[in-house]
N, CA, C and O atoms as a MOPAC input file, in Angstrom:
PM7 MOZYME 1SCF
protein

 N      0.82100 1    -1.19000 1     0.00000 1
 C      0.00000 1     0.00000 1     0.00000 1
 C      0.86000 1     1.24600 1     0.00000 1
 O      0.53200 1     2.22700 1    -0.66800 1
 N      1.95300 1     1.22000 1     0.73900 1
 C      2.85300 1     2.35900 1     0.81500 1
 C      3.48100 1     2.65600 1    -0.53900 1
 O      3.67300 1     3.81700 1    -0.90100 1
 N      3.80100 1     1.59800 1    -1.29000 1
 C      4.41700 1     1.75700 1    -2.60600 1
 C      3.45200 1     2.45500 1    -3.57600 1
 O      3.87100 1     3.32500 1    -4.34000 1
 N      2.18300 1     2.08700 1    -3.55100 1
 C      1.17800 1     2.71300 1    -4.40700 1
 C      0.98100 1     4.18000 1    -4.03100 1
 O      0.78600 1     5.03000 1    -4.90000 1
 N      1.03200 1     4.46600 1    -2.75200 1
 C      0.87900 1     5.84700 1    -2.28500 1
 C      2.04900 1     6.70900 1    -2.75500 1
 O      1.84800 1     7.85500 1    -3.15700 1
 N      3.25800 1     6.17500 1    -2.71000 1
 C      4.44100 1     6.92300 1    -3.18000 1
 C      4.35900 1     7.19200 1    -4.67500 1
 O      4.68800 1     8.28300 1    -5.14100 1
 N      3.91800 1     6.18800 1    -5.41600 1
 C      3.76600 1     6.38700 1    -6.87100 1
 C      2.70800 1     7.45200 1    -7.16900 1
 O      2.87400 1     8.28200 1    -8.06200 1
 N      1.63400 1     7.40700 1    -6.41000 1
 C      0.58600 1     8.42300 1    -6.59600 1
 C      1.12600 1     9.81700 1    -6.28300 1
 O      0.80500 1    10.77700 1    -6.98400 1
 N      1.93400 1     9.93300 1    -5.24900 1
 C      2.55500 1    11.21900 1    -4.89900 1
 C      3.50800 1    11.67600 1    -5.99900 1
 O      3.53300 1    12.85500 1    -6.35200 1
 N      4.29000 1    10.74400 1    -6.54100 1
 C      5.20400 1    11.07700 1    -7.63600 1
 C      4.42000 1    11.52100 1    -8.86700 1
 O      4.78700 1    12.49000 1    -9.53200 1
 N      3.35100 1    10.80900 1    -9.16000 1
 C      2.51100 1    11.18400 1   -10.30700 1
 C      1.92400 1    12.58000 1   -10.10800 1
 O      1.90900 1    13.39400 1   -11.03100 1
 N      1.45000 1    12.84100 1    -8.91400 1
 C      0.89000 1    14.16900 1    -8.62700 1
 C      1.96100 1    15.25200 1    -8.75400 1
 O      1.71100 1    16.33200 1    -9.28800 1
 N      3.15200 1    14.94300 1    -8.25400 1
 C      4.25000 1    15.90400 1    -8.34100 1
 C      4.62500 1    16.17300 1    -9.79500 1
 O      4.79900 1    17.32600 1   -10.19100 1
 N      4.74600 1    15.12900 1   -10.57700 1
 C      5.09800 1    15.28000 1   -11.99700 1
 C      3.98100 1    15.99800 1   -12.75700 1
 O      4.24100 1    16.81600 1   -13.63900 1
 N      2.74400 1    15.68100 1   -12.40300 1
 C      1.60600 1    16.35700 1   -13.03800 1
 C      1.63000 1    17.84200 1   -12.71800 1
 O      1.33500 1    18.66600 1   -13.58300 1
 N      1.97000 1    18.18500 1   -11.51200 1
 C      2.06800 1    19.58200 1   -11.12200 1
 C      3.19300 1    20.28100 1   -11.88600 1
 O      3.02700 1    21.41500 1   -12.33800 1
 N      4.33800 1    19.60800 1   -12.03100 1
 C      5.46000 1    20.16900 1   -12.80600 1
 C      5.05400 1    20.37200 1   -14.25600 1
 O      5.34000 1    21.41200 1   -14.84800 1
 N      4.39200 1    19.38500 1   -14.82000 1
 C      3.95000 1    19.47700 1   -16.21000 1
 C      2.95300 1    20.61100 1   -16.38100 1
 O      2.99300 1    21.33400 1   -17.37600 1
 N      2.06800 1    20.76400 1   -15.42400 1
 C      1.09000 1    21.84700 1   -15.48100 1
 C      1.77300 1    23.20600 1   -15.45900 1
 O      1.37200 1    24.11100 1   -16.19200 1
 N      2.79700 1    23.35900 1   -14.62900 1
 C      3.49600 1    24.64300 1   -14.58400 1
 C      4.25600 1    24.90300 1   -15.87700 1
 O      4.33500 1    26.04600 1   -16.32900 1
 N      4.81800 1    23.85100 1   -16.48000 1
 C      5.51900 1    24.02200 1   -17.76400 1
 C      4.55200 1    24.40000 1   -18.87700 1
 O      4.86700 1    25.23300 1   -19.72600 1
 N      3.37200 1    23.78300 1   -18.86800 1
 C      2.35900 1    24.12100 1   -19.87500 1
 C      1.90500 1    25.56500 1   -19.69100 1
 O      1.70900 1    26.28000 1   -20.67400 1
 N      1.73700 1    25.99800 1   -18.45500 1
 C      1.34600 1    27.39300 1   -18.19200 1
 C      2.42200 1    28.35500 1   -18.67800 1
 O      2.11300 1    29.39000 1   -19.26900 1
 N      3.68300 1    28.01600 1   -18.43200 1
 C      4.78300 1    28.86400 1   -18.90600 1
 C      4.79800 1    28.91100 1   -20.42400 1
 O      4.99300 1    29.97700 1   -21.00800 1
 N      4.59600 1    27.77500 1   -21.06700 1
 C      4.56100 1    27.73100 1   -22.52900 1
 C      3.40000 1    28.55000 1   -23.07100 1
 O      3.54200 1    29.24200 1   -24.07900 1
 N      2.25400 1    28.47500 1   -22.40700 1
 C      1.09400 1    29.26900 1   -22.82300 1
 C      1.40500 1    30.76000 1   -22.70700 1
 O      1.03400 1    31.54500 1   -23.58000 1
 N      2.08800 1    31.14900 1   -21.62700 1
 C      2.46800 1    32.55000 1   -21.45400 1
 C      3.41100 1    33.02400 1   -22.55100 1
 O      3.26700 1    34.13300 1   -23.06600 1
 N      4.37900 1    32.17800 1   -22.90900 1
 C      5.31100 1    32.52900 1   -23.98500 1
 C      4.56400 1    32.66000 1   -25.30700 1
 O      4.82800 1    33.57300 1   -26.09000 1
 N      3.63700 1    31.74900 1   -25.54900 1
 C      2.85800 1    31.79500 1   -26.79100 1
 C      2.03000 1    33.07000 1   -26.87300 1
 O      1.96000 1    33.69700 1   -27.93000 1
 N      1.41400 1    33.45100 1   -25.78700 1
 C      0.61500 1    34.68900 1   -25.75600 1
 C      1.52300 1    35.90400 1   -25.97700 1
 O      1.15000 1    36.83200 1   -26.69500 1
 N      2.70600 1    35.90300 1   -25.36600 1
 C      3.65100 1    37.00700 1   -25.57000 1
 C      4.09100 1    37.10500 1   -27.02300 1
 O      4.18400 1    38.20300 1   -27.57100 1
 N      4.36300 1    35.96700 1   -27.64700 1
 C      4.74800 1    35.96800 1   -29.06300 1
 C      3.61200 1    36.51100 1   -29.91900 1
 O      3.84900 1    37.30100 1   -30.83300 1
 N      2.38800 1    36.09800 1   -29.63300 1
 C      1.22800 1    36.57800 1   -30.39300 1
 C      1.06200 1    38.09200 1   -30.23300 1
 O      0.82900 1    38.80300 1   -31.21000 1
 N      1.18500 1    38.58100 1   -28.98900 1
 C      1.06100 1    40.02100 1   -28.74600 1
 C      2.15900 1    40.79800 1   -29.47000 1
 O      1.90500 1    41.86200 1   -30.03400 1
 N      3.37000 1    40.26500 1   -29.45100 1
 C      4.48600 1    40.91900 1   -30.13700 1
 C      4.24100 1    40.96200 1   -31.64300 1
 O      4.50700 1    41.97500 1   -32.29000 1
 N      3.73500 1    39.86500 1   -32.19700 1
 C      3.44600 1    39.82700 1   -33.63300 1
 C      2.36600 1    40.84400 1   -33.99100 1
 O      2.45900 1    41.51000 1   -35.02200 1
 N      1.34500 1    40.96800 1   -33.14700 1
 C      0.28700 1    41.95500 1   -33.40800 1
 C      0.83400 1    43.37400 1   -33.33100 1
 O      0.47200 1    44.22100 1   -34.14800 1
 N      1.70800 1    43.64600 1   -32.35200 1
 C      2.26700 1    44.98800 1   -32.23100 1
 C      3.18300 1    45.29500 1   -33.41700 1
 O      3.23800 1    46.43800 1   -33.87200 1
 N      3.90100 1    44.28800 1   -33.92100 1
 C      4.73900 1    44.50200 1   -35.10200 1
 C      3.87400 1    44.83500 1   -36.31300 1
 O      4.25300 1    45.66400 1   -37.14000 1
 N      2.70800 1    44.18700 1   -36.41800 1
 C      1.79200 1    44.47400 1   -37.51300 1
 C      1.28900 1    45.91200 1   -37.42400 1
 O      1.16500 1    46.59400 1   -38.44200 1
 N      1.00000 1    46.36900 1   -36.21100 1
 C      0.55800 1    47.75000 1   -36.01700 1
 C      1.67500 1    48.72200 1   -36.40000 1
 O      1.42300 1    49.74800 1   -37.03000 1
 N      2.90100 1    48.39400 1   -36.01700 1
 C      4.04300 1    49.25100 1   -36.35200 1
 C      4.22600 1    49.30100 1   -37.86100 1
 O      4.46200 1    50.37500 1   -38.41600 1
 N      4.12200 1    48.15500 1   -38.53900 1
 C      4.26400 1    48.13100 1   -39.99200 1
 C      3.17800 1    48.97000 1   -40.66100 1
 O      3.45700 1    49.71600 1   -41.60000 1
 N      1.93700 1    48.84900 1   -40.17600 1
 C      0.85400 1    49.64600 1   -40.74400 1
 C      1.08900 1    51.13600 1   -40.50900 1
 O      0.81600 1    51.95200 1   -41.38900 1
 N      1.59000 1    51.49300 1   -39.33300 1
 C      1.87900 1    52.90100 1   -39.04700 1
 C      2.96700 1    53.42300 1   -39.97000 1
 O      2.87600 1    54.54700 1   -40.46400 1
 N      4.00200 1    52.61300 1   -40.20800 1
 C      5.07000 1    53.02100 1   -41.11600 1
 C      4.53400 1    53.25900 1   -42.52400 1
 O      4.92400 1    54.22200 1   -43.18500 1
 N      3.64500 1    52.39000 1   -42.98000 1
 C      3.05300 1    52.56600 1   -44.31000 1
 C      2.22400 1    53.84300 1   -44.37300 1
 O      2.28300 1    54.57200 1   -45.36300 1
 N      1.46000 1    54.11600 1   -43.33500 1
 C      0.61700 1    55.32000 1   -43.31300 1
 C      1.47900 1    56.57300 1   -43.33900 1
 O      1.20800 1    57.49900 1   -44.10300 1
 N      2.53400 1    56.60700 1   -42.49400 1
 C      3.39500 1    57.78400 1   -42.47100 1
 C      4.17400 1    57.93100 1   -43.77100 1
 O      4.44000 1    59.05100 1   -44.20900 1
 N      4.53700 1    56.83200 1   -44.38400 1
 C      5.24600 1    56.89100 1   -45.65800 1
 C      4.35200 1    57.48200 1   -46.74200 1
 O      4.79700 1    58.33600 1   -47.50900 1
 N      3.10900 1    57.04400 1   -46.81500 1
 C      2.19600 1    57.58800 1   -47.82400 1
 C      1.86800 1    59.04500 1   -47.52800 1
 O      1.72500 1    59.84900 1   -48.45000 1
 N      1.74700 1    59.39500 1   -46.23400 1
 C      1.48900 1    60.78700 1   -45.88000 1
 C      2.68400 1    61.66300 1   -46.26300 1
 O      2.50100 1    62.77900 1   -46.74800 1
 N      3.89100 1    61.17100 1   -46.05100 1
 C      5.09600 1    61.91800 1   -46.41700 1
 C      5.15000 1    62.14800 1   -47.92600 1
 O      5.48400 1    63.24100 1   -48.38300 1
 N      4.82300 1    61.12300 1   -48.68300 1
 C      4.80700 1    61.25900 1   -50.15000 1
 C      3.76600 1    62.27900 1   -50.58000 1
 O      4.01900 1    63.09300 1   -51.46800 1
 N      2.60500 1    62.23800 1   -49.95900 1
 C      1.53500 1    63.17700 1   -50.28700 1
 C      1.94200 1    64.61800 1   -49.95700 1
 O      1.68400 1    65.53500 1   -50.73600 1
 N      2.57900 1    64.80900 1   -48.79700 1
 C      3.01600 1    66.16000 1   -48.41300 1
 C      4.09500 1    66.67600 1   -49.36000 1
 O      4.09100 1    67.84900 1   -49.73400 1
 N      5.01900 1    65.79500 1   -49.74600 1
 C      6.07000 1    66.20900 1   -50.69100 1
 C      5.46400 1    66.61900 1   -52.03400 1
 O      5.89200 1    67.60100 1   -52.64100 1
 N      4.46900 1    65.86100 1   -52.49100 1
 C      3.80700 1    66.20800 1   -53.74800 1
 C      3.07900 1    67.53800 1   -53.65300 1
 O      3.14000 1    68.35400 1   -54.57300 1
 N      2.38700 1    67.75700 1   -52.53600 1
 C      1.67500 1    69.02500 1   -52.35300 1
 C      2.64900 1    70.19300 1   -52.26600 1
 O      2.39100 1    71.25800 1   -52.82600 1
 N      3.75800 1    70.00300 1   -51.57400 1
 C      4.75700 1    71.06600 1   -51.46400 1
 C      5.36300 1    71.37500 1   -52.82800 1
 O      5.62200 1    72.53700 1   -53.14400 1
 N      5.58900 1    70.35300 1   -53.62800 1
 C      6.11700 1    70.57000 1   -54.97500 1
 C      5.14400 1    71.36100 1   -55.83900 1
 O      5.55200 1    72.27300 1   -56.55800 1
 N      3.87400 1    71.02000 1   -55.77200 1
 C      2.86500 1    71.76000 1   -56.55100 1
 C      2.75800 1    73.20400 1   -56.08300 1
 O      2.64300 1    74.12000 1   -56.89700 1
 N      2.79700 1    73.40600 1   -54.75200 1
 C      2.74100 1    74.77800 1   -54.23100 1
 C      3.97300 1    75.57200 1   -54.66400 1
 O      3.86500 1    76.75600 1   -54.98400 1
 N      5.13700 1    74.93100 1   -54.67600 1
 C      6.36300 1    75.61600 1   -55.11300 1
 C      6.29300 1    76.00600 1   -56.57800 1
 O      6.67700 1    77.11900 1   -56.93700 1
 N      5.81000 1    75.11500 1   -57.42700 1
 C      5.67200 1    75.44300 1   -58.85300 1
 C      4.66100 1    76.56700 1   -59.05200 1
 O      4.85400 1    77.44500 1   -59.89300 1
 N      3.58500 1    76.53200 1   -58.27300 1
 C      2.56600 1    77.57300 1   -58.37200 1
 C      3.15900 1    78.92600 1   -57.96500 1
 O      2.87000 1    79.94500 1   -58.59100 1
 N      3.97900 1    78.93300 1   -56.92600 1
 C      4.58500 1    80.18100 1   -56.46400 1
 C      5.63200 1    80.68300 1   -57.45500 1
 O      5.79700 1    81.89300 1   -57.60700 1
 N      6.33100 1    79.79200 1   -58.12400 1
 C      7.35600 1    80.19200 1   -59.08700 1
 C      6.74800 1    80.86200 1   -60.31500 1
 O      7.41400 1    81.65100 1   -60.98500 1
 N      5.51000 1    80.55900 1   -60.61000 1
 C      4.85500 1    81.15200 1   -61.76200 1
 C      4.53600 1    82.62600 1   -61.53700 1
 O      4.17900 1    83.32800 1   -62.48300 1
 N      4.65700 1    83.10000 1   -60.31100 1
 C      4.47800 1    84.51100 1   -60.02700 1
 C      3.04600 1    84.93000 1   -59.78400 1
 O      2.76700 1    86.12800 1   -59.73300 1
 N      2.15700 1    84.02100 1   -59.63800 1
 C      0.75900 1    84.33200 1   -59.37400 1
 C      0.65600 1    84.88800 1   -57.95300 1
 O      0.96700 1    84.19200 1   -56.98600 1
 N      0.21500 1    86.15400 1   -57.82800 1
 C      0.15400 1    86.82700 1   -56.52400 1
 C     -0.77800 1    86.09900 1   -55.55900 1
 O     -0.45700 1    85.96200 1   -54.37900 1
 N     -1.92100 1    85.63400 1   -56.04400 1
 C     -2.87000 1    84.93300 1   -55.18400 1
 C     -2.25300 1    83.62100 1   -54.69200 1
 O     -2.42700 1    83.24200 1   -53.53400 1
 N     -1.54300 1    82.94300 1   -55.57000 1
 C     -0.90300 1    81.68700 1   -55.19100 1
 C      0.16900 1    81.92200 1   -54.12600 1
 O      0.30500 1    81.12600 1   -53.19700 1
 N      0.91300 1    82.98900 1   -54.25400 1
 C      1.94900 1    83.30000 1   -53.27200 1
 C      1.30600 1    83.62500 1   -51.91600 1
 O      1.81800 1    83.20900 1   -50.87700 1
 N      0.19300 1    84.36200 1   -51.91900 1
 C     -0.50800 1    84.65500 1   -50.66700 1
 C     -1.07200 1    83.38000 1   -50.04200 1
 O     -1.02100 1    83.20800 1   -48.82400 1
 N     -1.60700 1    82.49100 1   -50.87000 1
 C     -2.10400 1    81.21400 1   -50.35500 1
 C     -0.97700 1    80.41100 1   -49.71700 1
 O     -1.14600 1    79.83500 1   -48.64200 1
 N      0.16700 1    80.37600 1   -50.38500 1
 C      1.31600 1    79.64900 1   -49.85900 1
 C      1.76900 1    80.23000 1   -48.52000 1
 O      2.04400 1    79.49200 1   -47.57300 1
 N      1.84400 1    81.56500 1   -48.45200 1
 C      2.24000 1    82.21300 1   -47.20100 1
 C      1.21600 1    81.92700 1   -46.10300 1
 O      1.60200 1    81.67900 1   -44.96100 1
 N     -0.06300 1    81.95700 1   -46.41900 1
 C     -1.11000 1    81.66300 1   -45.45000 1
 C     -1.02200 1    80.22800 1   -44.94300 1
 O     -1.17000 1    79.97300 1   -43.74800 1
 N     -0.78200 1    79.30200 1   -45.85300 1
 C     -0.66200 1    77.90000 1   -45.45300 1
 C      0.53100 1    77.71400 1   -44.52300 1
 O      0.43100 1    77.00100 1   -43.52500 1
 N      1.64500 1    78.34000 1   -44.83600 1
 C      2.83800 1    78.22100 1   -43.99300 1
 C      2.58000 1    78.81600 1   -42.61300 1
 O      2.95100 1    78.21500 1   -41.60500 1
 N      1.95200 1    79.98400 1   -42.55400 1
 C      1.67200 1    80.63500 1   -41.27300 1
 C      0.71500 1    79.78800 1   -40.43700 1
 O      0.93900 1    79.59400 1   -39.24200 1
 N     -0.34200 1    79.28700 1   -41.05600 1
 C     -1.31600 1    78.46100 1   -40.33500 1
 C     -0.65100 1    77.17800 1   -39.83000 1
 O     -0.91700 1    76.74200 1   -38.71000 1
 N      0.21000 1    76.57600 1   -40.64800 1
 C      0.90600 1    75.36100 1   -40.23500 1
 C      1.79300 1    75.62100 1   -39.02700 1
 O      1.79800 1    74.82700 1   -38.08600 1
 N      2.53800 1    76.71100 1   -39.03600 1
 C      3.41500 1    77.03200 1   -37.90900 1
 C      2.59100 1    77.28700 1   -36.64500 1
 O      2.95300 1    76.81700 1   -35.56700 1
 N      1.49700 1    78.01900 1   -36.76800 1
 C      0.65600 1    78.31700 1   -35.60500 1
 C      0.03800 1    77.03200 1   -35.04300 1
 O      0.01000 1    76.84500 1   -33.82700 1
 N     -0.45000 1    76.15700 1   -35.90300 1
 C     -1.05600 1    74.90600 1   -35.45100 1
 C     -0.00100 1    74.02200 1   -34.78100 1
 O     -0.27300 1    73.42400 1   -33.74000 1
 N      1.18900 1    73.93400 1   -35.36100 1
 C      2.26000 1    73.15100 1   -34.74200 1
 C      2.63900 1    73.72400 1   -33.37600 1
 O      2.84900 1    72.97200 1   -32.42400 1
 N      2.72500 1    75.05300 1   -33.27700 1
 C      3.04800 1    75.69500 1   -32.00600 1
 C      1.97900 1    75.37900 1   -30.96700 1
 O      2.29200 1    75.09000 1   -29.81200 1
 N      0.72500 1    75.43400 1   -31.37800 1
 C     -0.38100 1    75.16600 1   -30.46700 1
 C     -0.38100 1    73.69700 1   -30.02300 1
 O     -0.53300 1    73.41000 1   -28.83600 1
 N     -0.21200 1    72.77200 1   -30.96900 1
 C     -0.22800 1    71.34700 1   -30.64700 1
 C      0.95800 1    70.98500 1   -29.75900 1
 O      0.78500 1    70.27900 1   -28.76500 1
 N      2.14600 1    71.44800 1   -30.09200 1
 C      3.31500 1    71.13200 1   -29.27300 1
 C      3.20400 1    71.76500 1   -27.88900 1
 O      3.61400 1    71.16200 1   -26.89700 1
 N      2.65800 1    72.96700 1   -27.81500 1
 C      2.43800 1    73.59500 1   -26.51500 1
 C      1.44000 1    72.81900 1   -25.68400 1
 O      1.59900 1    72.70300 1   -24.46900 1
 N      0.41300 1    72.28700 1   -26.32400 1
 C     -0.58200 1    71.49700 1   -25.62400 1
 C      0.01000 1    70.16800 1   -25.14900 1
 O     -0.27400 1    69.72000 1   -24.03800 1
 N      0.83600 1    69.53700 1   -25.99900 1
 C      1.43400 1    68.25300 1   -25.63200 1
 C      2.43300 1    68.38400 1   -24.48700 1
 O      2.48400 1    67.52600 1   -23.60600 1
 N      3.21400 1    69.43700 1   -24.49700 1
 C      4.28200 1    69.58500 1   -23.50500 1
 C      3.92500 1    70.53200 1   -22.38100 1
 O      4.80000 1    70.88400 1   -21.59000 1
 N      2.67500 1    70.96200 1   -22.27400 1
 C      2.28400 1    71.93100 1   -21.24900 1
 C      2.40300 1    71.35000 1   -19.84500 1
 O      2.79100 1    72.06200 1   -18.91900 1
 N      2.08000 1    70.08400 1   -19.67100 1
 C      2.10000 1    69.48200 1   -18.34400 1
 C      3.48400 1    69.02800 1   -17.90000 1
 O      3.67300 1    68.68800 1   -16.73200 1
 N      4.43700 1    69.01500 1   -18.79500 1
 C      5.77200 1    68.54100 1   -18.44300 1
 C      6.60800 1    69.66000 1   -17.86200 1
 O      6.55100 1    70.80100 1   -18.32100 1
 N      7.37100 1    69.32900 1   -16.86600 1
 C      8.26000 1    70.31300 1   -16.27900 1
 C      7.64200 1    71.10700 1   -15.13700 1
 O      8.35800 1    71.79800 1   -14.41200 1
 N      6.34400 1    71.02100 1   -14.96600 1
 C      5.68000 1    71.72000 1   -13.87500 1
 C      5.56200 1    70.76900 1   -12.69000 1
 O      5.15300 1    69.61700 1   -12.83600 1
 N      5.92000 1    71.26300 1   -11.53800 1
 C      5.79800 1    70.44200 1   -10.32800 1
 C      4.35700 1    70.46200 1    -9.85800 1
 O      3.72100 1    71.51500 1    -9.81900 1
 N      3.84600 1    69.29700 1    -9.50400 1
 C      2.48600 1    69.24200 1    -9.00300 1
 C      2.48600 1    69.49900 1    -7.49600 1
 O      3.36300 1    69.00300 1    -6.79000 1
 N      1.52200 1    70.26000 1    -6.99800 1
 C      1.49400 1    70.60400 1    -5.57000 1
 C      1.13900 1    69.44200 1    -4.68600 1
 O      1.08000 1    69.59000 1    -3.46500 1

């Protein structure tokens, strides 16, 4: 009877070890899946920023050609766009960094 009890204890111990290894493997698998999903998000973000960069370069080129033609209205539009862009960037960056550097009471 004692021999059967020891074997049962060994089986329980090994089953517990196996269960912990399976849990660890499941955790690694979930981490790999999460990493793969985040890489997919990063790749999609890179594609979006790349297409946006190409679009901005094309628009800037068209605005430059329009300004070179000497059209007064086009030059005013270009100046207005540049001024509005600088003001919006100043406002957005000020909003993003407003809370940094201030000590909270």
